[in-house]
C-alpha positions in Angstrom: -8.3 -54.6 -19.1 -6.1 -51.6 -19.3 -5.8 -49.1 -16.4 -7.5 -46.3 -18.4 -10.9 -48.1 -18.5 -13.2 -49.0 -15.7 -15.4 -52.1 -15.1 -18.1 -50.9 -17.5 -15.6 -50.4 -20.3 -15.8 -46.6 -20.2 -12.7 -44.5 -20.0 -11.6 -43.3 -16.5 -11.0 -39.6 -16.3 -7.3 -39.0 -16.4 -5.6 -37.1 -13.6 -4.8 -34.3 -16.1 -8.5 -34.0 -17.1 -9.4 -33.9 -13.4 -6.9 -31.1 -12.8 -8.2 -29.2 -15.8 -11.8 -29.5 -14.5 -10.6 -28.4 -11.1 -8.8 -25.3 -12.5 -11.9 -24.4 -14.5 -14.1 -24.8 -11.5 -11.9 -22.6 -9.4 -11.7 -20.0 -12.1 -15.4 -20.0 -12.6 -15.9 -19.7 -8.8 -13.7 -16.6 -8.6 -15.2 -15.2 -11.8 -18.7 -15.6 -10.6 -18.1 -14.6 -7.0 -15.8 -11.7 -7.5 -16.0 -10.4 -11.0 -19.2 -8.3 -10.7 -18.4 -6.4 -7.5 -14.7 -6.1 -8.4 -15.5 -4.8 -11.9 -17.9 -2.3 -10.4 -15.3 -1.2 -7.9 -12.7 -0.7 -10.6 -15.1 1.0 -13.1 -16.7 3.0 -10.4 -20.1 2.4 -12.0 -23.3 0.6 -11.2 -22.9 -1.5 -14.4 -21.0 -4.2 -12.6 -23.9 -5.3 -10.5 -27.2 -6.9 -11.4 -29.8 -4.1 -11.4 -31.9 -6.0 -8.9 -29.2 -5.6 -6.3 -28.9 -1.9 -6.4 -31.3 -1.0 -3.7 -30.2 -3.8 -1.5 -26.5 -2.8 -1.6 -27.1 0.7 -0.5 -28.3 2.5 -3.5 -26.2 3.4 -6.6 -23.3 1.2 -7.5 -20.8 4.0 -7.9 -21.2 4.8 -4.2 -20.6 1.2 -3.2 -18.2 0.7 -0.4 -15.7 -2.1 0.0 -17.9 -3.4 2.8 -21.0 -3.6 0.6 -18.9 -5.4 -2.1 -17.6 -7.8 0.5 -21.2 -8.5 1.8 -22.2 -9.3 -1.8 -19.3 -11.6 -2.2 -20.1 -13.5 1.0 -23.6 -14.2 -0.2 -22.4 -15.2 -3.6 -19.7 -17.4 -2.1 -22.2 -19.1 0.2 -24.4 -19.8 -2.8 -21.5 -21.2 -4.9 -20.1 -23.4 -2.2 -23.2 -24.8 -0.7 -23.6 -27.8 -2.9 -20.0 -28.9 -3.0 -19.6 -29.8 0.6 -17.3 -26.9 1.4 -16.6 -26.8 5.1 -17.2 -23.7 7.2 -13.5 -23.2 7.3 -13.2 -23.4 3.5 -16.0 -20.9 3.1 -14.4 -18.6 5.6 -11.1 -18.9 3.8 -12.7 -18.2 0.4 -14.5 -15.2 1.9 -11.2 -13.9 3.3 -9.5 -14.3 -0.1 -12.3 -12.5 -1.8 -12.4 -9.7 0.8 -8.6 -9.2 0.5 -9.0 -8.9 -3.3 -11.8 -6.4 -3.0 -9.6 -4.2 -0.7 -6.8 -4.3 -3.2 -9.0 -3.7 -6.2 -10.8 -0.8 -4.5 -7.4 0.9 -4.1 -6.9 0.5 -7.8 -10.2 2.2 -8.4 -8.8 5.5 -7.1 -6.0 5.3 -9.7 -8.5 4.5 -12.4 -10.6 7.6 -11.3 -7.5 9.8 -11.6 -6.9 8.5 -15.1 -10.5 9.1 -16.0 -10.2 12.7 -14.7 -7.0 13.3 -16.5 -8.5 11.9 -19.7 -11.5 14.2 -19.3 -9.3 17.2 -18.7 -7.3 16.4 -21.9 -10.3 15.9 -24.1 -12.5 18.6 -22.6 -9.9 21.4 -22.8 -10.2 24.3 -25.1 -6.7 24.0 -26.6 -5.1 21.3 -28.7 -5.2 17.7 -27.4 -1.9 16.6 -26.0 -1.4 13.3 -27.7 1.6 12.4 -25.6 -0.4 13.0 -22.4 -3.3 10.8 -23.8 -0.8 8.1 -24.5 0.6 8.2 -20.9 -3.0 8.0 -19.6 -3.6 5.0 -21.8 -0.4 3.3 -20.7 -1.4 3.9 -17.1 -4.9 2.3 -17.7 -3.3 -0.7 -19.3 -0.9 -1.1 -16.4 -3.8 -0.8 -14.0 -5.8 -3.4 -15.9 -2.7 -5.7 -15.8 -2.4 -5.2 -12.1 -6.0 -5.9 -11.5 -5.8 -9.0 -13.7 -2.8 -10.3 -11.7 -4.6 -9.7 -8.5 -7.6 -11.7 -9.7 -5.4 -14.5 -10.8 -3.6 -14.6 -7.4 -7.1 -14.8 -5.7 -8.1 -17.5 -8.1 -5.0 -19.6 -7.2 -5.6 -19.0 -3.5 -9.2 -20.2 -3.8 -8.0 -23.2 -5.8 -5.7 -24.1 -3.0 -8.5 -23.9 -0.5 -10.8 -26.4 -2.3 -10.1 -30.0 -3.0 -9.8 -31.2 -6.6 -13.2 -33.0 -6.2 -14.8 -29.8 -4.9 -13.3 -27.8 -7.8 -14.6 -30.3 -10.3 -18.1 -30.4 -8.7 -18.0 -26.6 -8.7 -17.1 -26.5 -12.4 -19.9 -28.9 -13.2 -22.4 -26.7 -11.2 -21.2 -23.6 -12.9 -21.4 -25.2 -16.3 -25.0 -26.4 -15.6 -26.0 -23.0 -14.4 -24.6 -21.3 -17.5 -26.3 -23.8 -19.8 -29.7 -22.9 -18.5 
């Protein structure tokens, strides 16, 4: 019997496939745990949160504080990690990673708001639209989105390092099952 098949004759998952599932699981974790509050923070709108949470998180999403976003992430993290045998230490580490990302991304929100205000000033003025200024605002927004994306990937990698490959695979399966419903 070759080393790629098990006793039942089925193929054993390769190490590469396990790593792929682990990476998908870690990515899905970060996406599910962090994306909504982080997106809301960056966009400065309530649209990033499920409507049912608005009242619980202190009212309107555009007034959300970093602390409220971190509270939301802690609850989401606990929910995501509960069935994959994550230790209390791992949960604390994932919460710390998410909290740090929230802090960084809330700082980006201020720059986004400045760009939004500049865009509004350009388009709402009574004179001609300054196309060069609009282009600079656009470039600034693209750079901001790139910076936010890099920060999310950094957090994703940090979360991946916190969990074992088996936990990441179990998480990926759980997330897949959740999204299939």
